[in-house]
C-alpha positions in Angstrom: 71.3 -5.7 18.6 68.8 -5.1 21.4 68.4 -8.2 23.5 66.4 -9.0 26.6 66.5 -12.4 28.3 65.0 -13.7 31.5 67.3 -15.0 34.2 66.5 -17.3 37.1 67.1 -16.4 40.8 70.7 -15.4 41.3 71.0 -14.3 37.7 71.3 -18.0 36.6 70.5 -18.9 33.0 69.7 -22.6 33.7 67.2 -24.4 35.9 66.9 -28.1 36.7 63.7 -29.9 37.9 62.3 -33.5 38.3 58.8 -35.0 38.1 58.0 -38.5 39.5 54.7 -40.2 39.5 52.4 -42.5 41.5 53.5 -42.1 45.2 55.3 -45.4 45.5 57.6 -46.7 48.3 60.6 -46.2 46.1 60.0 -42.5 46.3 61.6 -42.7 49.8 65.0 -43.8 48.4 64.7 -41.3 45.5 64.0 -38.5 48.0 67.2 -39.5 49.9 69.2 -39.3 46.6 67.7 -35.9 45.8 68.3 -34.5 49.2 71.9 -35.8 49.3 72.6 -33.9 46.0 70.5 -30.8 46.6 68.0 -31.6 43.9 64.3 -30.5 43.9 61.3 -31.7 42.0 57.6 -32.7 42.1 55.9 -35.9 43.1 52.5 -36.5 41.4 50.1 -38.4 43.7 46.8 -40.3 43.2 45.0 -39.5 46.4 42.4 -42.1 45.7 44.9 -44.9 45.5 46.7 -44.8 48.9 47.5 -48.2 50.2 45.5 -49.2 53.3 47.5 -48.7 56.5 49.3 -51.9 57.5 49.5 -53.1 53.9 52.1 -55.9 53.4 52.9 -56.5 49.8 53.7 -59.9 48.3 57.4 -60.7 48.0 58.6 -59.5 44.6 55.9 -56.9 44.0 57.5 -53.9 42.4 54.7 -51.2 42.2 54.0 -50.6 45.9 51.9 -47.5 46.6 52.5 -45.8 49.9 49.8 -45.3 52.6 48.5 -41.8 53.3 50.6 -41.8 56.5 53.7 -42.7 54.6 52.9 -40.0 52.0 52.5 -37.3 54.7 55.6 -38.4 56.6 57.7 -38.3 53.4 56.5 -35.1 51.8 55.3 -32.7 54.5 57.9 -30.1 55.1 60.3 -31.7 52.6 60.7 -28.7 50.3 59.5 -30.9 47.4 56.3 -30.2 45.6 53.2 -32.5 45.7 51.0 -32.3 42.6 47.9 -34.2 41.3 47.9 -37.3 39.0 44.2 -38.0 38.7 42.4 -39.4 41.7 42.4 -43.0 40.4 44.9 -42.6 37.6 42.5 -42.9 34.7 42.9 -42.1 31.0 41.2 -38.7 31.5 40.3 -38.2 27.9 38.4 -41.5 27.8 36.1 -40.6 30.6 32.7 -38.7 30.4 33.4 -35.0 31.1 31.8 -35.0 34.5 33.8 -37.9 35.7 37.1 -36.5 34.3 36.5 -33.2 36.0 35.8 -34.9 39.3 39.0 -37.0 39.0 41.0 -33.7 38.7 39.2 -31.6 41.2 38.8 -34.3 43.9 42.5 -35.3 43.7 43.4 -31.6 44.2 40.9 -31.2 47.1 42.2 -34.3 48.9 45.8 -33.4 48.6 45.1 -29.8 49.7 43.3 -31.2 52.7 46.3 -33.4 53.6 49.1 -30.9 52.9 47.4 -27.5 53.4 47.9 -24.6 51.1 47.1 -24.9 47.4 48.0 -27.6 44.9 48.4 -26.2 41.4 50.5 -28.7 39.5 49.8 -32.0 37.7 51.1 -34.8 35.6 48.6 -36.4 33.2 47.9 -40.1 34.1 49.7 -42.2 31.3 50.8 -38.8 29.9 47.7 -38.5 27.7 45.3 -35.7 27.3 43.0 -33.9 24.9 41.9 -30.3 24.2 38.8 -30.9 26.4 40.9 -32.3 29.3 43.3 -29.4 29.1 40.4 -27.0 29.5 39.1 -29.0 32.5 42.6 -28.8 34.1 42.7 -25.1 33.5 39.2 -24.6 34.9 40.2 -26.6 38.0 42.9 -24.1 38.9 45.8 -26.2 37.7 48.5 -24.0 36.1 50.8 -26.7 34.6 50.4 -30.3 33.6 53.2 -32.5 32.4 52.9 -35.0 29.5 55.3 -37.8 28.7 56.6 -36.1 25.6 60.4 -35.9 25.7 62.2 -33.4 23.6 65.8 -34.0 24.6 66.1 -30.2 24.6 66.4 -27.5 27.1 63.9 -25.0 25.9 61.1 -23.7 28.1 57.7 -24.5 26.8 55.1 -21.8 26.2 52.3 -24.3 26.8 52.5 -25.2 30.4 49.2 -27.2 30.3 50.8 -29.6 27.7 54.3 -29.5 29.3 56.9 -31.7 27.8 60.1 -33.0 29.5 63.7 -33.1 28.5 63.8 -36.9 28.9 62.8 -39.9 30.9 65.6 -41.3 33.2 65.8 -44.4 31.0 66.9 -42.4 28.0 70.2 -44.0 27.0 71.6 -40.5 26.4 70.8 -39.2 29.9 74.4 -38.7 31.0 75.3 -37.2 27.7 72.3 -34.8 27.9 73.3 -33.8 31.4 76.9 -33.1 30.3 75.6 -31.0 27.4 73.3 -29.0 29.7 76.1 -28.3 32.2 78.5 -27.2 29.5 76.1 -25.0 27.8 76.9 -21.3 28.1 73.7 -19.4 27.6 74.2 -15.8 26.5 70.6 -15.7 25.3 67.4 -17.6 26.2 67.2 -19.4 29.6 67.3 -23.2 29.6 65.6 -25.9 31.7 66.4 -29.6 32.1 63.3 -31.5 33.0 63.6 -35.1 34.1 60.6 -37.4 34.6 59.9 -41.0 35.5 58.6 -43.4 38.1 60.9 -44.4 41.0 59.6 -48.0 41.0 61.3 -48.4 37.6 64.7 -48.2 39.3 63.9 -51.3 41.3 62.1 -53.0 38.4 65.2 -52.5 36.1 67.7 -52.9 38.9 69.3 -49.6 37.9 69.3 -47.3 40.9 72.8 -46.4 39.8 71.3 -44.5 36.9 69.7 -41.8 39.1 72.5 -41.9 41.7 75.1 -41.2 39.0 73.0 -38.6 37.2 72.1 -36.8 40.5 75.8 -36.6 41.4 76.7 -35.4 37.9 74.0 -32.6 37.7 74.3 -31.4 41.2 76.3 -28.6 42.8 76.5 -26.4 39.6 76.8 -22.7 40.5 75.0 -21.6 37.3 71.9 -24.0 37.8 68.8 -23.2 39.8 67.5 -26.4 41.4 63.7 -26.0 41.8 60.3 -27.7 41.9 58.0 -27.5 38.9 55.8 -24.9 40.6 58.7 -22.7 41.7 59.8 -22.4 38.1 56.3 -21.7 36.9 55.7 -19.1 39.5 59.1 -17.4 38.8 58.4 -17.2 35.1 54.9 -15.9 35.8 56.3 -13.2 38.0 59.0 -12.3 35.5 56.3 -11.7 32.8 54.8 -8.9 35.0 57.9 -6.7 34.8 57.0 -3.3 33.3 59.6 -1.7 31.0 59.3 1.8 29.6 59.6 2.2 25.8 63.2 3.5 26.0 64.3 0.5 28.2 65.7 2.9 30.7 63.4 1.9 33.6 61.7 -1.2 34.8 59.1 -1.7 37.5 58.7 -4.9 39.5 55.1 -5.1 40.9 55.6 -8.6 42.3 56.8 -9.9 45.7 59.7 -11.7 44.0 63.2 -10.4 43.2 63.5 -10.8 39.4 66.6 -11.1 37.1 67.2 -10.3 33.5 69.9 -9.7 31.0 69.7 -6.6 28.8 72.3 -5.8 26.2 74.7 -8.4 27.7 74.4 -6.9 31.1 72.8 -8.6 34.1 70.2 -6.8 36.3 68.1 -7.6 39.4 64.9 -5.8 40.2 64.0 -6.1 43.9 60.4 -7.1 44.7 58.1 -4.1 44.6 60.9 -1.7 43.4 61.7 0.3 40.3 65.2 0.1 38.7 66.9 2.5 36.4 68.6 0.7 33.5 72.0 1.8 32.3 
């Protein structure tokens, strides 16, 4: 049976990524855990809700947004992705269209001003959206937007503007799902484990051990690509530009990314900008 399947960088069949919201102080500890274990992900920021410089929170307050200076210090040059989360974290689908559009575009504009480059990712505030909001997001140049839908699966969604996750970190089956993902031997379609949440929840629920244990469990696997949301999106986008001839004896890679695939149970890599003869 003829079979063609995408593979991630290095010929890996699996990818792991994370997505955490709000830009809160607990992101600092989460980043330390991620860096220790070689994990990558995306932090979704409300650029209109930075805490004023010098803010001192009341004792016991859990949800503590970072100042702009803290955000810059933590994320610039970190290798992690910064994405938008609505300028003031509204229910976008409840707003008048003009205001909803502004919440999306202005959050993007401010984050790009802070970090340079382009910001192309998003998590919907409260995880909610609508067909109209999805179109606004697309028009604003955002290429993926995460919901709060959890599938407990490892499939890769075709609808990146209504992107589901595998699970929230509070899922009681988190470690079980991680074990299942690591043991999976994909001879066919590629797989992705997508974890989401808010880092303040670890303090709120006094369960930092959940992410510490899971990070240690999922890390260091030679067959998993650890990447940010946008890195995975961009790789898949590049892969879809491969050009095969009808006989599947030749493939052209017009992109600037080395691309991998499996054809007839054999692995191939097409260097960026090159043409490869297929056995």
